[in-house]
DRENRO-156022 format. One record per atom (N, C-alpha, C): atom name; residue in three letters; x, y, z; residue number from 0. Coordinates in Angstrom, 2 decimals. Layout:
% residues N
+------+-----+---------+---------+---------+-----+
! atom ! res !       x !       y !       z !   n !
+------+-----+---------+---------+---------+-----+
!   CA ! ALA !       X !       Y !       Z ! NUM !
...
+------+-----+---------+---------+---------+-----+
% end
This chain:
% residues 102
+------+-----+---------+---------+---------+-----+
! atom ! res !       x !       y !       z !   n !
+------+-----+---------+---------+---------+-----+
!    N ! UNK !   82.25 !  207.64 !   38.45 !   0 !
!   CA ! UNK !   82.81 !  208.81 !   38.23 !   0 !
!    C ! UNK !   81.37 !  210.04 !   37.79 !   0 !
!    N ! UNK !   81.40 !  211.00 !   38.46 !   1 !
!   CA ! UNK !   80.47 !  211.70 !   37.86 !   1 !
!    C ! UNK !   80.82 !  212.95 !   37.21 !   1 !
!    N ! UNK !   80.35 !  213.56 !   36.13 !   2 !
!   CA ! UNK !   80.56 !  214.94 !   35.54 !   2 !
!    C ! UNK !   79.77 !  215.99 !   35.70 !   2 !
!    N ! UNK !   79.57 !  216.96 !   35.78 !   3 !
!   CA ! UNK !   78.12 !  217.94 !   35.86 !   3 !
!    C ! UNK !   78.84 !  219.28 !   35.24 !   3 !
!    N ! UNK !   77.64 !  220.15 !   34.90 !   4 !
!   CA ! UNK !   78.36 !  221.03 !   33.79 !   4 !
!    C ! UNK !   77.05 !  222.25 !   34.64 !   4 !
!    N ! UNK !   77.34 !  223.67 !   34.10 !   5 !
!   CA ! UNK !   76.70 !  224.61 !   34.36 !   5 !
!    C ! UNK !   75.59 !  225.34 !   33.40 !   5 !
!    N ! UNK !   76.37 !  224.66 !   32.51 !   6 !
!   CA ! UNK !   74.97 !  224.97 !   31.49 !   6 !
!    C ! UNK !   74.12 !  224.52 !   31.58 !   6 !
!    N ! UNK !   72.88 !  224.98 !   30.73 !   7 !
!   CA ! UNK !   71.47 !  224.57 !   31.30 !   7 !
!    C ! UNK !   71.32 !  223.34 !   29.47 !   7 !
!    N ! UNK !   72.14 !  223.55 !   28.56 !   8 !
!   CA ! UNK !   72.02 !  222.93 !   27.26 !   8 !
!    C ! UNK !   72.94 !  221.70 !   27.73 !   8 !
!    N ! UNK !   73.60 !  221.44 !   28.80 !   9 !
!   CA ! UNK !   74.37 !  220.29 !   28.73 !   9 !
!    C ! UNK !   75.78 !  220.07 !   27.93 !   9 !
!    N ! UNK !   76.29 !  219.21 !   28.09 !  10 !
!   CA ! UNK !   77.43 !  219.09 !   27.31 !  10 !
!    C ! UNK !   77.36 !  219.03 !   25.60 !  10 !
!    N ! UNK !   78.15 !  219.71 !   25.17 !  11 !
!   CA ! UNK !   78.42 !  219.36 !   23.33 !  11 !
!    C ! UNK !   78.84 !  218.23 !   23.03 !  11 !
!    N ! UNK !   78.56 !  218.25 !   22.08 !  12 !
!   CA ! UNK !   78.78 !  216.60 !   21.52 !  12 !
!    C ! UNK !   80.36 !  216.43 !   21.45 !  12 !
!    N ! UNK !   81.46 !  217.83 !   21.09 !  13 !
!   CA ! UNK !   82.57 !  217.43 !   21.16 !  13 !
!    C ! UNK !   83.02 !  217.47 !   22.68 !  13 !
!    N ! UNK !   82.71 !  218.06 !   23.64 !  14 !
!   CA ! UNK !   82.62 !  217.88 !   25.34 !  14 !
!    C ! UNK !   82.57 !  216.53 !   25.49 !  14 !
!    N ! UNK !   81.11 !  215.90 !   24.96 !  15 !
!   CA ! UNK !   81.13 !  214.53 !   25.69 !  15 !
!    C ! UNK !   82.01 !  213.42 !   24.74 !  15 !
!    N ! UNK !   82.89 !  213.85 !   23.41 !  16 !
!   CA ! UNK !   83.40 !  212.93 !   23.17 !  16 !
!    C ! UNK !   84.92 !  213.22 !   23.71 !  16 !
!    N ! UNK !   85.33 !  214.22 !   23.96 !  17 !
!   CA ! UNK !   86.36 !  214.67 !   24.53 !  17 !
!    C ! UNK !   86.33 !  213.88 !   26.48 !  17 !
!    N ! UNK !   85.27 !  214.00 !   26.97 !  18 !
!   CA ! UNK !   84.88 !  213.52 !   28.30 !  18 !
!    C ! UNK !   85.35 !  211.78 !   28.05 !  18 !
!    N ! UNK !   84.84 !  211.17 !   26.97 !  19 !
!   CA ! UNK !   84.97 !  209.88 !   26.81 !  19 !
!    C ! UNK !   86.15 !  209.67 !   26.76 !  19 !
!    N ! UNK !   87.10 !  210.45 !   25.84 !  20 !
!   CA ! UNK !   88.28 !  210.26 !   25.50 !  20 !
!    C ! UNK !   89.51 !  210.04 !   26.99 !  20 !
!    N ! UNK !   88.92 !  211.06 !   28.00 !  21 !
!   CA ! UNK !   89.45 !  211.00 !   28.90 !  21 !
!    C ! UNK !   89.22 !  210.12 !   29.91 !  21 !
!    N ! UNK !   88.14 !  209.67 !   29.60 !  22 !
!   CA ! UNK !   87.71 !  208.28 !   30.84 !  22 !
!    C ! UNK !   88.56 !  207.23 !   30.18 !  22 !
!    N ! UNK !   88.59 !  206.85 !   28.81 !  23 !
!   CA ! UNK !   89.19 !  205.66 !   28.71 !  23 !
!    C ! UNK !   90.47 !  205.63 !   28.92 !  23 !
!    N ! UNK !   91.34 !  207.00 !   28.82 !  24 !
!   CA ! UNK !   92.95 !  207.23 !   28.99 !  24 !
!    C ! UNK !   92.92 !  206.79 !   30.61 !  24 !
!    N ! UNK !   92.10 !  207.07 !   31.56 !  25 !
!   CA ! UNK !   91.72 !  206.97 !   32.85 !  25 !
!    C ! UNK !   91.28 !  205.57 !   33.05 !  25 !
!    N ! UNK !   91.07 !  204.62 !   32.16 !  26 !
!   CA ! UNK !   90.66 !  203.10 !   32.67 !  26 !
!    C ! UNK !   92.18 !  202.60 !   31.99 !  26 !
!    N ! UNK !   92.54 !  203.07 !   31.11 !  27 !
!   CA ! UNK !   93.95 !  202.54 !   30.69 !  27 !
!    C ! UNK !   94.85 !  202.62 !   31.84 !  27 !
!    N ! UNK !   95.05 !  203.84 !   32.27 !  28 !
!   CA ! UNK !   96.02 !  204.10 !   33.38 !  28 !
!    C ! UNK !   95.76 !  203.12 !   34.63 !  28 !
!    N ! UNK !   94.40 !  203.14 !   35.12 !  29 !
!   CA ! UNK !   94.28 !  202.64 !   36.42 !  29 !
!    C ! UNK !   94.77 !  200.59 !   35.99 !  29 !
!    N ! UNK !   94.55 !  200.12 !   34.90 !  30 !
!   CA ! UNK !   94.28 !  198.51 !   34.37 !  30 !
!    C ! UNK !   96.06 !  198.83 !   34.31 !  30 !
!    N ! UNK !   96.85 !  199.68 !   33.71 !  31 !
!   CA ! UNK !   98.52 !  199.55 !   34.05 !  31 !
!    C ! UNK !   98.82 !  199.56 !   35.31 !  31 !
!    N ! UNK !   98.31 !  200.12 !   36.24 !  32 !
!   CA ! UNK !   98.66 !  200.32 !   37.45 !  32 !
!    C ! UNK !   98.47 !  199.09 !   38.15 !  32 !
!    N ! UNK !   97.27 !  198.45 !   37.86 !  33 !
!   CA ! UNK !   97.12 !  197.18 !   38.59 !  33 !
!    C ! UNK !   98.02 !  195.97 !   37.94 !  33 !
!    N ! UNK !   98.10 !  196.12 !   36.51 !  34 !
!   CA ! UNK !   99.30 !  195.21 !   35.98 !  34 !
!    C ! UNK !  100.53 !  194.87 !   36.64 !  34 !
!    N ! UNK !  101.04 !  196.53 !   36.75 !  35 !
!   CA ! UNK !  102.16 !  196.81 !   37.45 !  35 !
!    C ! UNK !  102.31 !  196.19 !   38.83 !  35 !
!    N ! UNK !  101.38 !  196.61 !   39.55 !  36 !
!   CA ! UNK !  101.39 !  195.70 !   40.79 !  36 !
!    C ! UNK !  101.28 !  194.42 !   40.76 !  36 !
!    N ! UNK !  100.82 !  193.39 !   39.96 !  37 !
!   CA ! UNK !  100.62 !  191.94 !   39.69 !  37 !
!    C ! UNK !  102.16 !  191.70 !   39.46 !  37 !
!    N ! UNK !  102.72 !  192.36 !   38.39 !  38 !
!   CA ! UNK !  104.30 !  191.90 !   37.56 !  38 !
!    C ! UNK !  105.02 !  192.05 !   39.04 !  38 !
!    N ! UNK !  104.88 !  193.25 !   39.88 !  39 !
!   CA ! UNK !  105.74 !  193.34 !   41.13 !  39 !
!    C ! UNK !  105.54 !  192.37 !   41.97 !  39 !
!    N ! UNK !  104.35 !  191.82 !   42.34 !  40 !
!   CA ! UNK !  104.05 !  190.82 !   43.19 !  40 !
!    C ! UNK !  104.60 !  189.54 !   42.45 !  40 !
!    N ! UNK !  104.62 !  189.29 !   41.12 !  41 !
!   CA ! UNK !  105.00 !  188.13 !   41.20 !  41 !
!    C ! UNK !  106.45 !  187.82 !   40.69 !  41 !
!    N ! UNK !  107.62 !  188.91 !   40.81 !  42 !
!   CA ! UNK !  108.69 !  188.62 !   40.42 !  42 !
!    C ! UNK !  108.98 !  188.60 !   42.17 !  42 !
!    N ! UNK !  108.22 !  189.50 !   42.94 !  43 !
!   CA ! UNK !  108.90 !  188.90 !   44.18 !  43 !
!    C ! UNK !  108.62 !  188.07 !   45.13 !  43 !
!    N ! UNK !  107.47 !  187.14 !   44.56 !  44 !
!   CA ! UNK !  107.50 !  185.63 !   44.59 !  44 !
!    C ! UNK !  108.28 !  184.96 !   43.76 !  44 !
!    N ! UNK !  108.70 !  185.40 !   42.97 !  45 !
!   CA ! UNK !  109.80 !  184.12 !   42.18 !  45 !
!    C ! UNK !  111.07 !  184.55 !   43.12 !  45 !
!    N ! UNK !  111.68 !  185.56 !   43.39 !  46 !
!   CA ! UNK !  112.49 !  185.98 !   44.16 !  46 !
!    C ! UNK !  112.79 !  185.28 !   45.46 !  46 !
!    N ! UNK !  111.61 !  185.22 !   45.98 !  47 !
!   CA ! UNK !  111.27 !  184.82 !   47.47 !  47 !
!    C ! UNK !  111.80 !  183.21 !   47.25 !  47 !
!    N ! UNK !  110.94 !  182.75 !   46.18 !  48 !
!   CA ! UNK !  110.90 !  181.15 !   45.75 !  48 !
!    C ! UNK !  112.37 !  180.43 !   45.28 !  48 !
!    N ! UNK !  112.96 !  181.04 !   44.92 !  49 !
!   CA ! UNK !  114.75 !  181.46 !   44.63 !  49 !
!    C ! UNK !  115.42 !  181.37 !   45.52 !  49 !
!    N ! UNK !  115.66 !  182.29 !   46.70 !  50 !
!   CA ! UNK !  115.91 !  182.36 !   47.67 !  50 !
!    C ! UNK !  115.90 !  180.98 !   48.72 !  50 !
!    N ! UNK !  114.43 !  180.55 !   48.80 !  51 !
!   CA ! UNK !  114.09 !  179.45 !   49.50 !  51 !
!    C ! UNK !  114.83 !  178.41 !   48.89 !  51 !
!    N ! UNK !  114.81 !  178.05 !   47.60 !  52 !
!   CA ! UNK !  115.32 !  177.02 !   46.89 !  52 !
!    C ! UNK !  116.71 !  177.00 !   47.35 !  52 !
!    N ! UNK !  117.22 !  177.96 !   47.22 !  53 !
!   CA ! UNK !  118.82 !  178.26 !   47.48 !  53 !
!    C ! UNK !  119.19 !  177.91 !   48.97 !  53 !
!    N ! UNK !  118.57 !  178.39 !   50.02 !  54 !
!   CA ! UNK !  118.42 !  177.96 !   51.36 !  54 !
!    C ! UNK !  118.30 !  176.42 !   51.82 !  54 !
!    N ! UNK !  117.67 !  175.92 !   50.96 !  55 !
!   CA ! UNK !  117.03 !  174.54 !   51.13 !  55 !
!    C ! UNK !  118.49 !  173.94 !   50.75 !  55 !
!    N ! UNK !  118.81 !  174.28 !   49.49 !  56 !
!   CA ! UNK !  120.14 !  173.51 !   48.88 !  56 !
!    C ! UNK !  121.30 !  173.68 !   49.90 !  56 !
!    N ! UNK !  121.48 !  174.98 !   50.49 !  57 !
!   CA ! UNK !  122.57 !  174.76 !   51.23 !  57 !
!    C ! UNK !  122.64 !  174.02 !   52.65 !  57 !
!    N ! UNK !  121.18 !  174.17 !   53.09 !  58 !
!   CA ! UNK !  121.08 !  173.49 !   54.32 !  58 !
!    C ! UNK !  121.49 !  171.71 !   53.93 !  58 !
!    N ! UNK !  120.88 !  171.64 !   52.99 !  59 !
!   CA ! UNK !  120.62 !  169.99 !   52.82 !  59 !
!    C ! UNK !  122.34 !  169.39 !   52.31 !  59 !
!    N ! UNK !  123.32 !  170.52 !   51.94 !  60 !
!   CA ! UNK !  124.82 !  170.60 !   51.65 !  60 !
!    C ! UNK !  125.21 !  170.55 !   53.16 !  60 !
!    N ! UNK !  124.97 !  171.57 !   53.78 !  61 !
!   CA ! UNK !  125.69 !  171.15 !   55.28 !  61 !
!    C ! UNK !  125.44 !  170.21 !   56.11 !  61 !
!    N ! UNK !  124.06 !  169.59 !   56.05 !  62 !
!   CA ! UNK !  123.75 !  168.27 !   56.91 !  62 !
!    C ! UNK !  124.41 !  167.17 !   56.22 !  62 !
!    N ! UNK !  124.27 !  166.98 !   54.75 !  63 !
!   CA ! UNK !  124.94 !  166.11 !   54.48 !  63 !
!    C ! UNK !  126.44 !  165.51 !   54.28 !  63 !
!    N ! UNK !  127.50 !  166.81 !   54.56 !  64 !
!   CA ! UNK !  128.49 !  166.80 !   54.44 !  64 !
!    C ! UNK !  129.37 !  166.16 !   55.65 !  64 !
!    N ! UNK !  128.46 !  166.49 !   57.05 !  65 !
!   CA ! UNK !  129.33 !  166.04 !   58.27 !  65 !
!    C ! UNK !  128.43 !  164.36 !   58.30 !  65 !
!    N ! UNK !  127.31 !  164.21 !   57.87 !  66 !
!   CA ! UNK !  126.89 !  162.83 !   58.18 !  66 !
!    C ! UNK !  127.45 !  162.03 !   57.34 !  66 !
!    N ! UNK !  127.81 !  162.18 !   55.74 !  67 !
!   CA ! UNK !  128.51 !  161.25 !   55.13 !  67 !
!    C ! UNK !  129.98 !  160.93 !   55.94 !  67 !
!    N ! UNK !  130.52 !  161.90 !   56.61 !  68 !
!   CA ! UNK !  131.97 !  161.89 !   57.67 !  68 !
!    C ! UNK !  131.52 !  160.67 !   58.78 !  68 !
!    N ! UNK !  130.42 !  160.93 !   59.37 !  69 !
!   CA ! UNK !  130.05 !  159.96 !   60.27 !  69 !
!    C ! UNK !  129.86 !  158.95 !   59.61 !  69 !
!    N ! UNK !  129.11 !  158.73 !   58.69 !  70 !
!   CA ! UNK !  128.95 !  157.44 !   58.18 !  70 !
!    C ! UNK !  129.90 !  156.70 !   57.94 !  70 !
!    N ! UNK !  131.01 !  157.27 !   57.20 !  71 !
!   CA ! UNK !  132.19 !  156.54 !   56.99 !  71 !
!    C ! UNK !  133.06 !  156.14 !   58.14 !  71 !
!    N ! UNK !  133.21 !  157.18 !   59.07 !  72 !
!   CA ! UNK !  133.63 !  156.61 !   60.17 !  72 !
!    C ! UNK !  133.14 !  155.56 !   61.01 !  72 !
!    N ! UNK !  131.92 !  155.55 !   61.23 !  73 !
!   CA ! UNK !  131.06 !  154.47 !   61.61 !  73 !
!    C ! UNK !  130.93 !  152.99 !   60.88 !  73 !
!    N ! UNK !  131.12 !  152.92 !   59.68 !  74 !
!   CA ! UNK !  131.41 !  151.99 !   58.57 !  74 !
!    C ! UNK !  132.62 !  151.50 !   59.21 !  74 !
!    N ! UNK !  133.78 !  152.16 !   59.08 !  75 !
!   CA ! UNK !  135.05 !  151.43 !   59.41 !  75 !
!    C ! UNK !  135.30 !  150.93 !   60.72 !  75 !
!    N ! UNK !  134.29 !  151.37 !   61.44 !  76 !
!   CA ! UNK !  134.68 !  151.11 !   62.83 !  76 !
!    C ! UNK !  133.66 !  149.30 !   62.96 !  76 !
!    N ! UNK !  132.86 !  149.16 !   62.26 !  77 !
!   CA ! UNK !  132.28 !  148.11 !   61.89 !  77 !
!    C ! UNK !  133.20 !  146.83 !   61.21 !  77 !
!    N ! UNK !  134.29 !  147.25 !   60.81 !  78 !
!   CA ! UNK !  135.10 !  146.52 !   59.82 !  78 !
!    C ! UNK !  135.73 !  145.43 !   60.44 !  78 !
!    N ! UNK !  135.32 !  144.24 !   60.28 !  79 !
!   CA ! UNK !  136.13 !  143.27 !   61.08 !  79 !
!    C ! UNK !  137.86 !  142.78 !   60.96 !  79 !
!    N ! UNK !  138.22 !  143.39 !   60.02 !  80 !
!   CA ! UNK !  139.47 !  143.32 !   59.87 !  80 !
!    C ! UNK !  140.40 !  144.61 !   60.82 !  80 !
!    N ! UNK !  139.55 !  145.37 !   61.26 !  81 !
!   CA ! UNK !  140.29 !  146.54 !   62.03 !  81 !
!    C ! UNK !  140.41 !  146.18 !   63.66 !  81 !
!    N ! UNK !  141.30 !  146.19 !   64.34 !  82 !
!   CA ! UNK !  141.26 !  146.06 !   65.94 !  82 !
!    C ! UNK !  141.85 !  147.47 !   66.72 !  82 !
!    N ! UNK !  141.35 !  147.48 !   67.53 !  83 !
!   CA ! UNK !  141.47 !  148.81 !   68.02 !  83 !
!    C ! UNK !  142.19 !  148.46 !   69.52 !  83 !
!    N ! UNK !  143.38 !  149.16 !   69.88 !  84 !
!   CA ! UNK !  143.61 !  149.00 !   71.04 !  84 !
!    C ! UNK !  142.79 !  149.68 !   72.40 !  84 !
!    N ! UNK !  143.46 !  149.81 !   73.70 !  85 !
!   CA ! UNK !  142.56 !  150.08 !   74.69 !  85 !
!    C ! UNK !  142.28 !  151.67 !   74.55 !  85 !
!    N ! UNK !  143.20 !  152.37 !   74.06 !  86 !
!   CA ! UNK !  143.11 !  153.43 !   74.59 !  86 !
!    C ! UNK !  141.93 !  154.20 !   73.03 !  86 !
!    N ! UNK !  141.77 !  153.97 !   72.01 !  87 !
!   CA ! UNK !  140.90 !  154.38 !   71.39 !  87 !
!    C ! UNK !  139.62 !  153.88 !   71.27 !  87 !
!    N ! UNK !  139.51 !  152.47 !   72.01 !  88 !
!   CA ! UNK !  138.04 !  151.97 !   72.45 !  88 !
!    C ! UNK !  137.61 !  152.87 !   73.64 !  88 !
!    N ! UNK !  138.68 !  153.22 !   74.98 !  89 !
!   CA ! UNK !  138.32 !  153.67 !   75.70 !  89 !
!    C ! UNK !  137.57 !  155.34 !   75.41 !  89 !
!    N ! UNK !  138.44 !  155.96 !   74.29 !  90 !
!   CA ! UNK !  137.94 !  157.30 !   73.77 !  90 !
!    C ! UNK !  136.26 !  157.32 !   73.58 !  90 !
!    N ! UNK !  135.98 !  156.15 !   72.92 !  91 !
!   CA ! UNK !  134.68 !  156.08 !   72.06 !  91 !
!    C ! UNK !  133.56 !  156.14 !   73.67 !  91 !
!    N ! UNK !  134.03 !  155.77 !   74.84 !  92 !
!   CA ! UNK !  132.93 !  155.59 !   75.84 !  92 !
!    C ! UNK !  132.18 !  156.81 !   76.14 !  92 !
!    N ! UNK !  131.13 !  156.54 !   76.58 !  93 !
!   CA ! UNK !  129.72 !  157.88 !   76.39 !  93 !
!    C ! UNK !  130.48 !  159.25 !   77.22 !  93 !
!    N ! UNK !  130.93 !  158.85 !   78.55 !  94 !
!   CA ! UNK !  131.87 !  159.75 !   79.48 !  94 !
!    C ! UNK !  132.78 !  160.39 !   78.92 !  94 !
!    N ! UNK !  133.69 !  159.82 !   78.01 !  95 !
!   CA ! UNK !  134.63 !  160.73 !   77.23 !  95 !
!    C ! UNK !  133.88 !  161.23 !   76.32 !  95 !
!    N ! UNK !  133.05 !  160.78 !   75.60 !  96 !
!   CA ! UNK !  132.45 !  161.76 !   74.56 !  96 !
!    C ! UNK !  131.66 !  163.06 !   75.11 !  96 !
!    N ! UNK !  130.93 !  162.53 !   76.23 !  97 !
!   CA ! UNK !  130.56 !  164.03 !   76.98 !  97 !
!    C ! UNK !  131.39 !  164.80 !   77.28 !  97 !
!    N ! UNK !  132.67 !  164.91 !   77.77 !  98 !
!   CA ! UNK !  133.41 !  165.56 !   77.96 !  98 !
!    C ! UNK !  133.87 !  166.46 !   76.86 !  98 !
!    N ! UNK !  133.98 !  165.76 !   75.69 !  99 !
!   CA ! UNK !  134.67 !  166.59 !   74.60 !  99 !
!    C ! UNK !  133.20 !  167.65 !   74.22 !  99 !
!    N ! UNK !  131.96 !  167.21 !   74.32 ! 100 !
!   CA ! UNK !  131.01 !  167.66 !   73.63 ! 100 !
!    C ! UNK !  130.87 !  169.39 !   74.55 ! 100 !
!    N ! UNK !  131.05 !  168.91 !   75.82 ! 101 !
!   CA ! UNK !  130.98 !  170.17 !   76.69 ! 101 !
!    C ! UNK !  132.21 !  171.09 !   76.40 ! 101 !
+------+-----+---------+---------+---------+-----+
% end
């Protein structure tokens, strides 16, 4: 930043001190502006991280719930003391499962 004067004698000591004080205040304002931008960015990044963590927890829960049921049903199918009649066994065949999915 540059400052000029029309006076041939230049700036008086009082004007120089005033210009220095204005320069310091401008530097403080610029620093505060930069710090505010950094704080805003950090706040946005924290919020984004929080949302990402929440999404991953929800997706994980939503995947684990049906998988636990599938695992439980599959393990019951493997129990030696359980017998099925022909109707449930045929319901587990591939063509009948494909019809249910469609």
